[in-house]
C-alpha positions in Angstrom: -55.7 -48.5 -29.9 -56.9 -48.3 -26.3 -60.5 -49.0 -27.4 -59.4 -52.0 -29.4 -57.3 -53.6 -26.6 -59.9 -53.0 -23.9 -63.1 -53.5 -25.9 -64.3 -56.4 -23.7 -63.7 -54.3 -20.5 -65.4 -50.9 -20.8 -64.4 -49.9 -17.2 -60.7 -50.6 -18.0 -61.1 -48.8 -21.3 -62.3 -45.7 -19.4 -59.5 -45.9 -16.9 -56.9 -46.4 -19.6 -58.3 -43.4 -21.6 -58.2 -41.2 -18.5 -54.7 -42.2 -17.6 -53.5 -41.6 -21.2 -55.2 -38.2 -21.3 -53.3 -37.1 -18.2 -49.9 -38.8 -18.7 -49.4 -37.8 -22.3 -49.8 -34.0 -21.8 -47.7 -34.2 -18.6 -44.9 -35.9 -20.5 -44.9 -33.0 -23.0 -44.9 -30.4 -20.2 -42.0 -32.3 -18.5 -40.0 -32.3 -21.7 -40.5 -28.6 -22.1 -39.6 -28.0 -18.5 -36.4 -30.1 -18.8 -35.3 -28.2 -21.9 -36.1 -24.8 -20.3 -34.3 -25.5 -17.0 -31.2 -27.1 -18.6 -30.8 -24.1 -20.9 -31.0 -26.2 -24.1 -32.1 -24.7 -27.4 -35.1 -25.6 -29.4 -33.1 -28.1 -31.4 -33.3 -30.6 -28.5 -37.1 -30.2 -28.4 -37.5 -30.8 -32.2 -35.2 -33.8 -31.9 -37.4 -35.3 -29.2 -40.5 -34.6 -31.3 -38.9 -36.2 -34.4 -38.0 -39.4 -32.3 -41.6 -39.5 -30.8 -43.1 -39.1 -34.3 -40.9 -41.9 -35.7 -42.6 -44.6 -33.6 -46.1 -44.4 -35.1 -44.7 -43.9 -38.6 -42.6 -47.1 -38.2 -45.6 -49.1 -37.2 -47.7 -47.6 -40.0 -45.0 -48.7 -42.5 -45.1 -52.2 -41.1 -49.0 -52.2 -41.4 -48.8 -51.0 -45.0 -46.2 -53.7 -45.8 -48.5 -56.4 -44.4 -51.6 -55.0 -46.2 -49.9 -54.4 -49.5 -51.8 -57.2 -51.4 -55.1 -55.7 -50.2 -53.9 -52.3 -51.3 -53.0 -53.5 -54.8 -56.3 -55.2 -55.1 -58.2 -52.0 -54.1 -56.1 -50.0 -56.5 -56.8 -52.3 -59.5 -60.5 -52.2 -58.7 -60.5 -48.4 -58.4 -58.7 -48.0 -61.7 -61.1 -50.4 -63.4 -64.3 -48.8 -62.0 -63.4 -45.1 -62.1 -60.6 -44.7 -64.6 -61.5 -47.4 -67.2 -58.2 -49.1 -66.9 -58.6 -52.9 -66.8 -61.7 -55.0 -66.2 -64.0 -54.8 -63.1 -64.0 -58.0 -61.1 -67.7 -58.6 -60.3 -66.8 -60.9 -57.4 -64.7 -58.3 -55.6 -66.6 -56.4 -52.9 -64.6 -53.3 -51.8 -66.9 -52.3 -48.9 -68.2 -54.3 -46.0 -71.6 -52.8 -46.4 -72.0 -54.4 -49.8 -70.9 -57.9 -48.6 -74.0 -59.9 -47.2 -71.8 -62.3 -45.2 -69.9 -59.6 -43.4 -73.1 -57.6 -42.7 -74.7 -60.7 -41.2 -71.7 -61.0 -38.8 -71.9 -57.3 -37.9 -75.6 -57.5 -37.3 -75.2 -60.6 -35.1 -72.4 -58.9 -33.1 -74.6 -55.8 -32.6 -77.5 -57.9 -31.3 -75.2 -59.8 -28.9 -73.8 -56.6 -27.5 -75.2 -55.9 -24.0 -77.1 -52.7 -23.6 -75.5 -50.3 -21.2 -77.6 -47.9 -19.2 -76.5 -44.3 -18.6 -77.8 -44.3 -15.0 -75.3 -42.8 -12.5 
């Protein structure tokens, strides 16, 4: 997610990644220290873990809901190609590598991308 949001700013991307790699583990250490010093049992820790896990799951469910038509199209194509159920739609292109228009856009974007040197 960080790479997507900061893809136009590589320096900001590096800073955000470094901040996340420090803050996230420190948060977990802080939660463990809080539980230890308050004398709470492991139930509180697992409750916090369950709540923290619920956030990405919630957003994944929303994404699956929004992409449901694409999913059903892919499932129908899979069943037709590999299970013999239904007819294969010849105009359907399941992979970007097989679509000449998308590959043309990808190639153009790669050519426009500035070359970054590794000099320190």
